[in-house]
N, C-alpha and C positions, 0 to 999 in steps of 0.2 A: 691509315694516316701514319706519317712518319714523324717522330720526335727526335730532335738533336740534343744531346747532353754533352757538355764540355766537362772533361774529367782531367785529373792530374795524371802525370806519367805513371805513377805507381798503380792507380786504379786501371788505367788503360792496359798496362802490361799484364796485370793480374786477372783481368776480366775473362770469364769463361762461361760456356753454356750452363744455364741454371745456377749461376752465381749472382752476385749483386755488386753494384757500384754506387757511389755518391758523386754528385756533380752539380753543375749549374745548368738549369733548363735554358736551352737555346743560347747558352753562354752569357746570360744576363745575371749580373750581380743582384742579389735580393730574391731570386727565384731558385731555390735549392731543390734538388730532386734525389730521391733514393729509388734506384731501379732494380727490380728483381728481373734479371736477364732470362730470356728464353733460349732458344737454340741459335747459335751463330751461323751466319750464311756468308758466302763470299761477297765482299763489297765491290760494287761496280762503280768506278769513278764517275763523277758528274762534271760537266763542263765548268761549273762555277766553284769547284773544290780548290782550296788553297794548296799549292804544290808543297808547301812546308808543313802541312798538317796531315796527321795520320788518322784514318777512319776505320771503324769496324761496325758491322751491322748485326743486330739480333732481332729475332721476331718472337711474337707471343710473350711480350714483356709486360710487367706491371710497374707503373710509375706512381710514386707518392710525393707530393709537393709540400714544401714548407717555406716560410718567409725568412727563416734564420737557420744557421747551423745548429744552434742550441735546440730549436724545435725538432730538427731532423734527428739529432742525437737522442732526444727524449721520445721519439716516435709520435710526436704531436703534429699530425699532417693537416694542411689546409685543403687538400684536394687529392684526388687519385684518378687514375685511368688504367684500364685493364686491356690486356690482349692487343697490344700495339707494337709496331716496329720501332726500334730505337737505333739511332746511329750515335755511337760514342766517338768522340774525337779529342785529340790533344795536340 
């Protein structure tokens, strides 16, 4: 399963294998995610990709979900999923 996480430019540029990023799950406001990144792979463009958006893909990631930034900052997660592929974009 592949999850998409919208991140800001700073997180996108700083992302690295075995690092971590914060963002919006599937780009939806109100569904925040903290992602422990696995190893980065080459991104293969998809037909429905936005040409003005940049993408990176990581596998073997862990995602922790929260309803607010405050919950995310306090490590109070509402859900989690492990060992998944994540596409980050901005």
